[in-house]
LUMZAZA-846943 format. One record per atom (N, C-alpha, C): residue in one letter; atom name; x negated, y, z negated. Coordinates in nm, 3 decimals. Layout:
<nodes>
+---+----+---------+---------+---------+
| r |  a |       x |       y |       z |
+---+----+---------+---------+---------+
| A | CA |       X |       Y |       Z |
...
+---+----+---------+---------+---------+
</nodes>
This chain:
<nodes>
+---+----+---------+---------+---------+
| r |  a |       x |       y |       z |
+---+----+---------+---------+---------+
| V |  N |  10.469 |  13.547 |   0.544 |
| V | CA |  10.470 |  13.522 |   0.687 |
| V |  C |  10.380 |  13.626 |   0.752 |
| P |  N |  10.289 |  13.586 |   0.839 |
| P | CA |  10.202 |  13.682 |   0.907 |
| P |  C |  10.283 |  13.787 |   0.983 |
| G |  N |  10.244 |  13.911 |   0.969 |
| G | CA |  10.312 |  14.021 |   1.037 |
| G |  C |  10.424 |  14.085 |   0.957 |
| F |  N |  10.458 |  14.027 |   0.843 |
| F | CA |  10.564 |  14.083 |   0.758 |
| F |  C |  10.504 |  14.130 |   0.626 |
| D |  N |  10.563 |  14.232 |   0.568 |
| D | CA |  10.511 |  14.287 |   0.443 |
| D |  C |  10.550 |  14.204 |   0.321 |
| F |  N |  10.663 |  14.138 |   0.326 |
| F | CA |  10.713 |  14.064 |   0.211 |
| F |  C |  10.770 |  13.930 |   0.254 |
| G |  N |  10.777 |  13.840 |   0.159 |
| G | CA |  10.837 |  13.710 |   0.185 |
| G |  C |  10.978 |  13.704 |   0.132 |
| N |  N |  11.027 |  13.585 |   0.109 |
| N | CA |  11.164 |  13.561 |   0.069 |
| N |  C |  11.176 |  13.550 |  -0.083 |
| H |  N |  11.125 |  13.649 |  -0.154 |
| H | CA |  11.128 |  13.647 |  -0.300 |
| H |  C |  11.177 |  13.782 |  -0.352 |
| P |  N |  11.301 |  13.789 |  -0.396 |
| P | CA |  11.352 |  13.915 |  -0.451 |
| P |  C |  11.265 |  13.971 |  -0.564 |
| S |  N |  11.208 |  13.883 |  -0.644 |
| S | CA |  11.126 |  13.930 |  -0.757 |
| S |  C |  11.002 |  14.004 |  -0.710 |
| R |  N |  10.957 |  13.978 |  -0.590 |
| R | CA |  10.835 |  14.044 |  -0.541 |
| R |  C |  10.865 |  14.176 |  -0.471 |
| V |  N |  10.992 |  14.208 |  -0.451 |
| V | CA |  11.025 |  14.338 |  -0.393 |
| V |  C |  11.112 |  14.422 |  -0.486 |
| S |  N |  11.145 |  14.370 |  -0.602 |
| S | CA |  11.236 |  14.441 |  -0.692 |
| S |  C |  11.181 |  14.576 |  -0.739 |
| S |  N |  11.050 |  14.594 |  -0.738 |
| S | CA |  10.992 |  14.721 |  -0.781 |
| S |  C |  10.944 |  14.807 |  -0.664 |
| V |  N |  10.969 |  14.764 |  -0.542 |
| V | CA |  10.927 |  14.838 |  -0.424 |
| V |  C |  11.028 |  14.950 |  -0.398 |
| D |  N |  10.979 |  15.069 |  -0.370 |
| D | CA |  11.066 |  15.182 |  -0.337 |
| D |  C |  11.087 |  15.184 |  -0.185 |
| F |  N |  11.207 |  15.151 |  -0.143 |
| F | CA |  11.240 |  15.148 |  -0.001 |
| F |  C |  11.308 |  15.278 |   0.045 |
| T |  N |  11.311 |  15.380 |  -0.039 |
| T | CA |  11.375 |  15.506 |  -0.005 |
| T |  C |  11.319 |  15.561 |   0.125 |
| G |  N |  11.408 |  15.592 |   0.217 |
| G | CA |  11.368 |  15.650 |   0.345 |
| G |  C |  11.304 |  15.554 |   0.442 |
| K |  N |  11.307 |  15.426 |   0.411 |
| K | CA |  11.245 |  15.326 |   0.498 |
| K |  C |  11.352 |  15.239 |   0.561 |
| T |  N |  11.318 |  15.179 |   0.672 |
| T | CA |  11.405 |  15.081 |   0.736 |
| T |  C |  11.355 |  14.944 |   0.698 |
| A |  N |  11.444 |  14.861 |   0.649 |
| A | CA |  11.407 |  14.725 |   0.612 |
| A |  C |  11.469 |  14.628 |   0.713 |
| V |  N |  11.389 |  14.535 |   0.757 |
| V | CA |  11.437 |  14.431 |   0.847 |
| V |  C |  11.433 |  14.301 |   0.771 |
| L |  N |  11.548 |  14.237 |   0.761 |
| L | CA |  11.562 |  14.113 |   0.687 |
| L |  C |  11.615 |  14.007 |   0.782 |
| T |  N |  11.559 |  13.890 |   0.774 |
| T | CA |  11.610 |  13.780 |   0.854 |
| T |  C |  11.621 |  13.657 |   0.767 |
| T |  N |  11.720 |  13.577 |   0.795 |
| T | CA |  11.739 |  13.449 |   0.727 |
| T |  C |  11.769 |  13.347 |   0.833 |
| S |  N |  11.738 |  13.225 |   0.807 |
| S | CA |  11.765 |  13.123 |   0.909 |
| S |  C |  11.915 |  13.097 |   0.922 |
| A |  N |  11.980 |  13.061 |   0.816 |
| A | CA |  12.122 |  13.028 |   0.823 |
| A |  C |  12.208 |  13.152 |   0.843 |
| G |  N |  12.182 |  13.256 |   0.766 |
| G | CA |  12.265 |  13.376 |   0.774 |
| G |  C |  12.262 |  13.441 |   0.911 |
| T |  N |  12.144 |  13.459 |   0.964 |
| T | CA |  12.131 |  13.522 |   1.095 |
| T |  C |  12.197 |  13.438 |   1.203 |
| S |  N |  12.170 |  13.310 |   1.203 |
| S | CA |  12.230 |  13.221 |   1.304 |
| S |  C |  12.382 |  13.220 |   1.293 |
| G |  N |  12.432 |  13.214 |   1.171 |
| G | CA |  12.576 |  13.212 |   1.150 |
| G |  C |  12.643 |  13.340 |   1.196 |
| I |  N |  12.579 |  13.453 |   1.170 |
| I | CA |  12.635 |  13.581 |   1.211 |
| I |  C |  12.638 |  13.591 |   1.363 |
| V |  N |  12.530 |  13.551 |   1.429 |
| V | CA |  12.527 |  13.555 |   1.575 |
| V |  C |  12.640 |  13.470 |   1.631 |
| Y |  N |  12.659 |  13.351 |   1.577 |
| Y | CA |  12.767 |  13.263 |   1.622 |
| Y |  C |  12.903 |  13.326 |   1.595 |
| A |  N |  12.924 |  13.376 |   1.474 |
| A | CA |  13.054 |  13.431 |   1.436 |
| A |  C |  13.084 |  13.562 |   1.510 |
| A |  N |  12.981 |  13.636 |   1.546 |
| A | CA |  13.001 |  13.766 |   1.610 |
| A |  C |  13.073 |  13.755 |   1.743 |
| E |  N |  13.064 |  13.641 |   1.806 |
| E | CA |  13.131 |  13.622 |   1.933 |
| E |  C |  13.281 |  13.602 |   1.916 |
| K |  N |  13.325 |  13.570 |   1.794 |
| K | CA |  13.462 |  13.526 |   1.775 |
| K |  C |  13.545 |  13.611 |   1.679 |
| T |  N |  13.489 |  13.720 |   1.629 |
| T | CA |  13.563 |  13.796 |   1.528 |
| T |  C |  13.551 |  13.946 |   1.552 |
| K |  N |  13.646 |  14.019 |   1.495 |
| K | CA |  13.645 |  14.164 |   1.508 |
| K |  C |  13.548 |  14.231 |   1.411 |
| E |  N |  13.539 |  14.176 |   1.291 |
| E | CA |  13.456 |  14.241 |   1.188 |
| E |  C |  13.388 |  14.135 |   1.103 |
| I |  N |  13.262 |  14.163 |   1.069 |
| I | CA |  13.185 |  14.073 |   0.983 |
| I |  C |  13.122 |  14.155 |   0.872 |
| I |  N |  13.138 |  14.107 |   0.748 |
| I | CA |  13.062 |  14.162 |   0.636 |
| I |  C |  12.988 |  14.045 |   0.571 |
| T |  N |  12.879 |  14.076 |   0.505 |
| T | CA |  12.803 |  13.970 |   0.440 |
| T |  C |  12.787 |  14.003 |   0.293 |
| G |  N |  12.753 |  13.903 |   0.216 |
| G | CA |  12.731 |  13.930 |   0.076 |
| G |  C |  12.711 |  13.803 |  -0.004 |
| S |  N |  12.699 |  13.824 |  -0.133 |
| S | CA |  12.679 |  13.715 |  -0.228 |
| S |  C |  12.727 |  13.764 |  -0.365 |
| F |  N |  12.691 |  13.693 |  -0.468 |
| F | CA |  12.735 |  13.734 |  -0.601 |
| F |  C |  12.683 |  13.873 |  -0.640 |
| V |  N |  12.571 |  13.915 |  -0.584 |
| V | CA |  12.514 |  14.044 |  -0.624 |
| V |  C |  12.601 |  14.162 |  -0.581 |
| N |  N |  12.690 |  14.140 |  -0.482 |
| N | CA |  12.782 |  14.247 |  -0.443 |
| N |  C |  12.925 |  14.197 |  -0.426 |
| V |  N |  12.959 |  14.092 |  -0.498 |
| V | CA |  13.089 |  14.028 |  -0.482 |
| V |  C |  13.206 |  14.122 |  -0.513 |
| G |  N |  13.192 |  14.209 |  -0.610 |
| G | CA |  13.300 |  14.303 |  -0.642 |
| G |  C |  13.324 |  14.401 |  -0.528 |
| A |  N |  13.217 |  14.446 |  -0.465 |
| A | CA |  13.230 |  14.536 |  -0.350 |
| A |  C |  13.296 |  14.465 |  -0.232 |
| I |  N |  13.264 |  14.339 |  -0.214 |
| I | CA |  13.327 |  14.260 |  -0.107 |
| I |  C |  13.477 |  14.251 |  -0.130 |
| I |  N |  13.515 |  14.218 |  -0.251 |
| I | CA |  13.656 |  14.204 |  -0.286 |
| I |  C |  13.729 |  14.337 |  -0.265 |
| E |  N |  13.671 |  14.445 |  -0.313 |
| E | CA |  13.732 |  14.577 |  -0.297 |
| E |  C |  13.744 |  14.615 |  -0.150 |
| Y |  N |  13.642 |  14.588 |  -0.073 |
| Y | CA |  13.643 |  14.620 |   0.070 |
| Y |  C |  13.756 |  14.544 |   0.141 |
| I |  N |  13.768 |  14.416 |   0.115 |
| I | CA |  13.874 |  14.336 |   0.178 |
| I |  C |  14.012 |  14.385 |   0.134 |
| R |  N |  14.028 |  14.416 |   0.007 |
| R | CA |  14.157 |  14.467 |  -0.041 |
| R |  C |  14.192 |  14.598 |   0.028 |
| R |  N |  14.093 |  14.686 |   0.042 |
| R | CA |  14.119 |  14.816 |   0.103 |
| R |  C |  14.155 |  14.801 |   0.251 |
| K |  N |  14.086 |  14.714 |   0.321 |
| K | CA |  14.113 |  14.691 |   0.463 |
| K |  C |  14.245 |  14.616 |   0.484 |
| N |  N |  14.278 |  14.528 |   0.389 |
| N | CA |  14.402 |  14.451 |   0.392 |
| N |  C |  14.427 |  14.381 |   0.527 |
| P |  N |  14.330 |  14.302 |   0.572 |
| P | CA |  14.349 |  14.235 |   0.702 |
| P |  C |  14.452 |  14.124 |   0.693 |
| D |  N |  14.508 |  14.089 |   0.808 |
| D | CA |  14.604 |  13.978 |   0.814 |
| D |  C |  14.536 |  13.845 |   0.786 |
| V |  N |  14.413 |  13.829 |   0.831 |
| V | CA |  14.339 |  13.704 |   0.817 |
| V |  C |  14.200 |  13.735 |   0.762 |
| V |  N |  14.159 |  13.658 |   0.663 |
| V | CA |  14.023 |  13.665 |   0.609 |
| V |  C |  13.964 |  13.526 |   0.618 |
| S |  N |  13.850 |  13.515 |   0.680 |
| S | CA |  13.778 |  13.387 |   0.687 |
| S |  C |  13.652 |  13.400 |   0.604 |
| L |  N |  13.640 |  13.314 |   0.505 |
| L | CA |  13.521 |  13.311 |   0.421 |
| L |  C |  13.433 |  13.198 |   0.474 |
| V |  N |  13.316 |  13.232 |   0.524 |
| V | CA |  13.229 |  13.136 |   0.590 |
| V |  C |  13.104 |  13.117 |   0.507 |
| C |  N |  13.079 |  12.994 |   0.469 |
| C | CA |  12.960 |  12.959 |   0.392 |
| C |  C |  12.853 |  12.909 |   0.488 |
| M |  N |  12.738 |  12.972 |   0.485 |
| M | CA |  12.631 |  12.934 |   0.578 |
| M |  C |  12.553 |  12.812 |   0.529 |
| G |  N |  12.543 |  12.796 |   0.398 |
| G | CA |  12.471 |  12.681 |   0.345 |
| G |  C |  12.323 |  12.686 |   0.372 |
| Y |  N |  12.260 |  12.573 |   0.363 |
| Y | CA |  12.117 |  12.561 |   0.388 |
| Y |  C |  12.097 |  12.526 |   0.535 |
| S |  N |  12.036 |  12.615 |   0.608 |
| S | CA |  12.010 |  12.596 |   0.752 |
| S |  C |  12.137 |  12.569 |   0.833 |
| M |  N |  12.249 |  12.615 |   0.786 |
| M | CA |  12.379 |  12.593 |   0.851 |
| M |  C |  12.411 |  12.445 |   0.868 |
| K |  N |  12.346 |  12.361 |   0.789 |
| K | CA |  12.367 |  12.217 |   0.802 |
| K |  C |  12.411 |  12.153 |   0.671 |
| H |  N |  12.372 |  12.212 |   0.559 |
| H | CA |  12.398 |  12.149 |   0.430 |
| H |  C |  12.470 |  12.249 |   0.340 |
| E |  N |  12.579 |  12.204 |   0.284 |
| E | CA |  12.656 |  12.286 |   0.191 |
| E |  C |  12.574 |  12.314 |   0.065 |
| V |  N |  12.582 |  12.436 |   0.014 |
| V | CA |  12.518 |  12.468 |  -0.113 |
| V |  C |  12.621 |  12.533 |  -0.204 |
| E |  N |  12.609 |  12.503 |  -0.331 |
| E | CA |  12.709 |  12.546 |  -0.430 |
| E |  C |  12.720 |  12.698 |  -0.438 |
| E |  N |  12.610 |  12.771 |  -0.426 |
| E | CA |  12.617 |  12.917 |  -0.438 |
| E |  C |  12.714 |  12.975 |  -0.336 |
| D |  N |  12.706 |  12.931 |  -0.211 |
| D | CA |  12.796 |  12.982 |  -0.107 |
| D |  C |  12.941 |  12.941 |  -0.136 |
| T |  N |  12.959 |  12.816 |  -0.169 |
| T | CA |  13.094 |  12.765 |  -0.195 |
| T |  C |  13.158 |  12.837 |  -0.313 |
| F |  N |  13.084 |  12.852 |  -0.422 |
| F | CA |  13.138 |  12.919 |  -0.540 |
| F |  C |  13.163 |  13.068 |  -0.514 |
| C |  N |  13.077 |  13.132 |  -0.437 |
| C | CA |  13.100 |  13.273 |  -0.406 |
| C |  C |  13.229 |  13.289 |  -0.325 |
| A |  N |  13.249 |  13.202 |  -0.227 |
| A | CA |  13.372 |  13.206 |  -0.148 |
| A |  C |  13.493 |  13.179 |  -0.237 |
| E |  N |  13.481 |  13.082 |  -0.326 |
| E | CA |  13.589 |  13.051 |  -0.420 |
| E |  C |  13.619 |  13.171 |  -0.510 |
| Y |  N |  13.515 |  13.237 |  -0.559 |
| Y | CA |  13.529 |  13.354 |  -0.645 |
| Y |  C |  13.606 |  13.464 |  -0.571 |
| I |  N |  13.567 |  13.491 |  -0.446 |
| I | CA |  13.634 |  13.594 |  -0.365 |
| I |  C |  13.780 |  13.555 |  -0.341 |
| K |  N |  13.803 |  13.432 |  -0.299 |
| K | CA |  13.939 |  13.384 |  -0.272 |
| K |  C |  14.026 |  13.397 |  -0.397 |
| N |  N |  13.975 |  13.352 |  -0.511 |
| N | CA |  14.053 |  13.361 |  -0.634 |
| N |  C |  14.088 |  13.506 |  -0.667 |
| A |  N |  13.991 |  13.596 |  -0.655 |
| A | CA |  14.016 |  13.737 |  -0.686 |
| A |  C |  14.120 |  13.797 |  -0.592 |
| L |  N |  14.110 |  13.766 |  -0.463 |
| L | CA |  14.206 |  13.820 |  -0.366 |
| L |  C |  14.347 |  13.767 |  -0.389 |
| E |  N |  14.355 |  13.646 |  -0.444 |
| E | CA |  14.486 |  13.587 |  -0.472 |
| E |  C |  14.534 |  13.614 |  -0.615 |
| G |  N |  14.460 |  13.696 |  -0.689 |
| G | CA |  14.500 |  13.732 |  -0.825 |
| G |  C |  14.457 |  13.633 |  -0.931 |
| G |  N |  14.371 |  13.541 |  -0.897 |
| G | CA |  14.325 |  13.440 |  -0.992 |
| G |  C |  14.194 |  13.477 |  -1.059 |
| E |  N |  14.149 |  13.389 |  -1.143 |
| E | CA |  14.025 |  13.408 |  -1.219 |
| E |  C |  13.924 |  13.302 |  -1.177 |
| S |  N |  13.797 |  13.331 |  -1.204 |
| S | CA |  13.689 |  13.234 |  -1.182 |
| S |  C |  13.597 |  13.237 |  -1.303 |
| D |  N |  13.543 |  13.124 |  -1.336 |
| D | CA |  13.449 |  13.111 |  -1.447 |
| D |  C |  13.307 |  13.122 |  -1.391 |
| F |  N |  13.259 |  13.245 |  -1.380 |
| F | CA |  13.129 |  13.270 |  -1.318 |
| F |  C |  13.016 |  13.200 |  -1.394 |
| E |  N |  13.019 |  13.201 |  -1.526 |
| E | CA |  12.913 |  13.137 |  -1.604 |
| E |  C |  12.906 |  12.987 |  -1.576 |
| R |  N |  13.021 |  12.923 |  -1.565 |
| R | CA |  13.025 |  12.780 |  -1.531 |
| R |  C |  12.967 |  12.758 |  -1.392 |
| M |  N |  13.005 |  12.843 |  -1.298 |
| M | CA |  12.952 |  12.833 |  -1.162 |
| M |  C |  12.800 |  12.845 |  -1.162 |
| A |  N |  12.748 |  12.944 |  -1.232 |
| A | CA |  12.603 |  12.966 |  -1.237 |
| A |  C |  12.532 |  12.846 |  -1.299 |
| D |  N |  12.590 |  12.789 |  -1.402 |
| D | CA |  12.530 |  12.670 |  -1.465 |
| D |  C |  12.526 |  12.552 |  -1.368 |
| I |  N |  12.633 |  12.532 |  -1.293 |
| I | CA |  12.637 |  12.422 |  -1.196 |
| I |  C |  12.533 |  12.446 |  -1.086 |
| I |  N |  12.525 |  12.568 |  -1.037 |
| I | CA |  12.426 |  12.600 |  -0.933 |
| I |  C |  12.285 |  12.574 |  -0.984 |
| K |  N |  12.259 |  12.613 |  -1.107 |
| K | CA |  12.125 |  12.593 |  -1.166 |
| K |  C |  12.089 |  12.445 |  -1.173 |
| M |  N |  12.188 |  12.360 |  -1.195 |
| M | CA |  12.162 |  12.216 |  -1.208 |
| M |  C |  12.164 |  12.142 |  -1.074 |
| T |  N |  12.212 |  12.208 |  -0.967 |
| T | CA |  12.224 |  12.140 |  -0.838 |
| T |  C |  12.130 |  12.206 |  -0.737 |
| S |  N |  12.183 |  12.282 |  -0.643 |
| S | CA |  12.097 |  12.340 |  -0.539 |
| S |  C |  11.996 |  12.440 |  -0.594 |
| G |  N |  12.021 |  12.499 |  -0.710 |
| G | CA |  11.927 |  12.591 |  -0.772 |
| G |  C |  11.819 |  12.524 |  -0.855 |
| R |  N |  11.827 |  12.395 |  -0.866 |
| R | CA |  11.732 |  12.318 |  -0.946 |
| R |  C |  11.587 |  12.341 |  -0.902 |
| R |  N |  11.567 |  12.365 |  -0.772 |
| R | CA |  11.431 |  12.383 |  -0.718 |
| R |  C |  11.359 |  12.503 |  -0.780 |
| F |  N |  11.433 |  12.600 |  -0.830 |
| F | CA |  11.371 |  12.718 |  -0.891 |
| F |  C |  11.303 |  12.686 |  -1.024 |
| F |  N |  11.334 |  12.571 |  -1.080 |
| F | CA |  11.282 |  12.534 |  -1.212 |
| F |  C |  11.197 |  12.408 |  -1.208 |
| D |  N |  11.172 |  12.358 |  -1.089 |
| D | CA |  11.091 |  12.238 |  -1.070 |
| D |  C |  10.946 |  12.281 |  -1.046 |
| P |  N |  10.852 |  12.241 |  -1.132 |
| P | CA |  10.711 |  12.281 |  -1.114 |
| P |  C |  10.656 |  12.247 |  -0.975 |
| A |  N |  10.707 |  12.144 |  -0.913 |
| A | CA |  10.657 |  12.103 |  -0.781 |
| A |  C |  10.697 |  12.201 |  -0.670 |
| T |  N |  10.803 |  12.280 |  -0.692 |
| T | CA |  10.849 |  12.372 |  -0.588 |
| T |  C |  10.842 |  12.519 |  -0.628 |
| M |  N |  10.788 |  12.548 |  -0.744 |
| M | CA |  10.787 |  12.686 |  -0.791 |
| M |  C |  10.702 |  12.780 |  -0.707 |
| R |  N |  10.613 |  12.728 |  -0.627 |
| R | CA |  10.534 |  12.815 |  -0.540 |
| R |  C |  10.624 |  12.885 |  -0.438 |
| H |  N |  10.730 |  12.817 |  -0.396 |
| H | CA |  10.822 |  12.871 |  -0.297 |
| H |  C |  10.955 |  12.916 |  -0.358 |
| S |  N |  10.986 |  12.873 |  -0.477 |
| S | CA |  11.114 |  12.904 |  -0.541 |
| S |  C |  11.086 |  12.947 |  -0.684 |
| L |  N |  11.081 |  13.077 |  -0.705 |
| L | CA |  11.046 |  13.131 |  -0.835 |
| L |  C |  11.167 |  13.140 |  -0.928 |
| P |  N |  11.152 |  13.100 |  -1.055 |
| P | CA |  11.266 |  13.106 |  -1.148 |
| P |  C |  11.329 |  13.245 |  -1.155 |
| E |  N |  11.247 |  13.350 |  -1.152 |
| E | CA |  11.303 |  13.485 |  -1.162 |
| E |  C |  11.389 |  13.519 |  -1.040 |
| D |  N |  11.361 |  13.458 |  -0.925 |
| D | CA |  11.445 |  13.480 |  -0.807 |
| D |  C |  11.585 |  13.424 |  -0.828 |
| F |  N |  11.594 |  13.309 |  -0.893 |
| F | CA |  11.725 |  13.251 |  -0.923 |
| F |  C |  11.807 |  13.351 |  -1.005 |
| Y |  N |  11.748 |  13.404 |  -1.111 |
| Y | CA |  11.822 |  13.495 |  -1.199 |
| Y |  C |  11.857 |  13.626 |  -1.129 |
| L |  N |  11.769 |  13.675 |  -1.043 |
| L | CA |  11.801 |  13.797 |  -0.968 |
| L |  C |  11.918 |  13.774 |  -0.873 |
| C |  N |  11.918 |  13.660 |  -0.805 |
| C | CA |  12.024 |  13.630 |  -0.708 |
| C |  C |  12.156 |  13.594 |  -0.773 |
| M |  N |  12.153 |  13.554 |  -0.898 |
| M | CA |  12.275 |  13.515 |  -0.967 |
| M |  C |  12.331 |  13.627 |  -1.056 |
| Q |  N |  12.283 |  13.748 |  -1.038 |
| Q | CA |  12.345 |  13.861 |  -1.107 |
| Q |  C |  12.470 |  13.900 |  -1.029 |
| R |  N |  12.572 |  13.933 |  -1.100 |
| R | CA |  12.698 |  13.967 |  -1.035 |
| R |  C |  12.717 |  14.119 |  -1.034 |
| D |  N |  12.754 |  14.170 |  -0.919 |
| D | CA |  12.794 |  14.311 |  -0.903 |
| D |  C |  12.683 |  14.411 |  -0.936 |
| I |  N |  12.561 |  14.381 |  -0.901 |
| I | CA |  12.455 |  14.480 |  -0.924 |
| I |  C |  12.446 |  14.580 |  -0.809 |
| F |  N |  12.513 |  14.550 |  -0.698 |
| F | CA |  12.516 |  14.642 |  -0.584 |
| F |  C |  12.662 |  14.676 |  -0.553 |
| D |  N |  12.686 |  14.802 |  -0.518 |
| D | CA |  12.823 |  14.848 |  -0.494 |
| D |  C |  12.848 |  14.875 |  -0.345 |
| F |  N |  12.789 |  14.794 |  -0.260 |
| F | CA |  12.808 |  14.810 |  -0.117 |
| F |  C |  12.827 |  14.674 |  -0.052 |
| V |  N |  12.879 |  14.677 |   0.070 |
| V | CA |  12.883 |  14.556 |   0.153 |
| V |  C |  12.789 |  14.582 |   0.271 |
| L |  N |  12.747 |  14.476 |   0.332 |
| L | CA |  12.671 |  14.485 |   0.456 |
| L |  C |  12.767 |  14.455 |   0.570 |
| E |  N |  12.792 |  14.554 |   0.651 |
| E | CA |  12.882 |  14.538 |   0.765 |
| E |  C |  12.797 |  14.514 |   0.889 |
| V |  N |  12.826 |  14.409 |   0.961 |
| V | CA |  12.751 |  14.376 |   1.081 |
| V |  C |  12.816 |  14.448 |   1.198 |
| R |  N |  12.734 |  14.524 |   1.270 |
| R | CA |  12.781 |  14.597 |   1.388 |
| R |  C |  12.708 |  14.549 |   1.512 |
| R |  N |  12.779 |  14.549 |   1.622 |
| R | CA |  12.717 |  14.513 |   1.749 |
| R |  C |  12.652 |  14.635 |   1.812 |
| D |  N |  12.533 |  14.619 |   1.859 |
| D | CA |  12.461 |  14.717 |   1.937 |
| D |  C |  12.446 |  14.652 |   2.074 |
| E |  N |  12.413 |  14.728 |   2.176 |
| E | CA |  12.400 |  14.664 |   2.308 |
| E |  C |  12.288 |  14.561 |   2.313 |
| N |  N |  12.191 |  14.571 |   2.223 |
| N | CA |  12.079 |  14.477 |   2.224 |
| N |  C |  12.071 |  14.387 |   2.101 |
| A |  N |  12.151 |  14.416 |   2.000 |
| A | CA |  12.131 |  14.342 |   1.875 |
| A |  C |  12.255 |  14.352 |   1.787 |
| L |  N |  12.251 |  14.275 |   1.679 |
| L | CA |  12.349 |  14.287 |   1.573 |
| L |  C |  12.279 |  14.356 |   1.457 |
| L |  N |  12.341 |  14.456 |   1.400 |
| L | CA |  12.281 |  14.533 |   1.291 |
| L |  C |  12.367 |  14.522 |   1.167 |
| A |  N |  12.304 |  14.505 |   1.052 |
| A | CA |  12.376 |  14.505 |   0.925 |
| A |  C |  12.358 |  14.642 |   0.862 |
| L |  N |  12.468 |  14.710 |   0.838 |
| L | CA |  12.465 |  14.847 |   0.784 |
| L |  C |  12.526 |  14.849 |   0.646 |
| F |  N |  12.465 |  14.927 |   0.557 |
| F | CA |  12.520 |  14.943 |   0.422 |
| F |  C |  12.648 |  15.023 |   0.431 |
| R |  N |  12.753 |  14.975 |   0.363 |
| R | CA |  12.879 |  15.049 |   0.354 |
| R |  C |  12.907 |  15.075 |   0.208 |
| K |  N |  12.880 |  15.197 |   0.161 |
| K | CA |  12.907 |  15.232 |   0.022 |
| K |  C |  13.044 |  15.297 |   0.006 |
| D |  N |  13.105 |  15.340 |   0.114 |
| D | CA |  13.233 |  15.410 |   0.108 |
| D |  C |  13.350 |  15.313 |   0.101 |
| I |  N |  13.340 |  15.217 |   0.012 |
| I | CA |  13.443 |  15.114 |   0.005 |
| I |  C |  13.556 |  15.150 |  -0.091 |
| H |  N |  13.535 |  15.246 |  -0.177 |
| H | CA |  13.636 |  15.276 |  -0.279 |
| H |  C |  13.727 |  15.389 |  -0.236 |
+---+----+---------+---------+---------+
</nodes>
């Protein structure tokens, strides 16, 4: 995208050293969903399979009366398996249950993740991005959304344990 240093490909930034830098990330569904949800909730955290363990630990530590797991999907209009399975994984863990992550990943690869392996769409959806996004627990933080007078900010929270 003109004016931005990087696009929407984790594989193209995985070797970039962001130490001491501020990164600005935007997503269509995620950003819109957070703005909408921010009007109606006390606290918002975001995440995916890459930090799912940290999310679970954070929720357990906070022990809220109500937890709402919101799947943003594709453009906030279409359900996608990755969001649904991640929410299911979190719910199962919080309730003491188990999830078959490998089965979930296989289903995602054959459904909404199929575009990462289709030669017609590989220019925009790289196979290595699928594998990077489907790693579980590679990050030990949650992103906590905070309100500023002019914006919503996502801040890293590593002090979850």
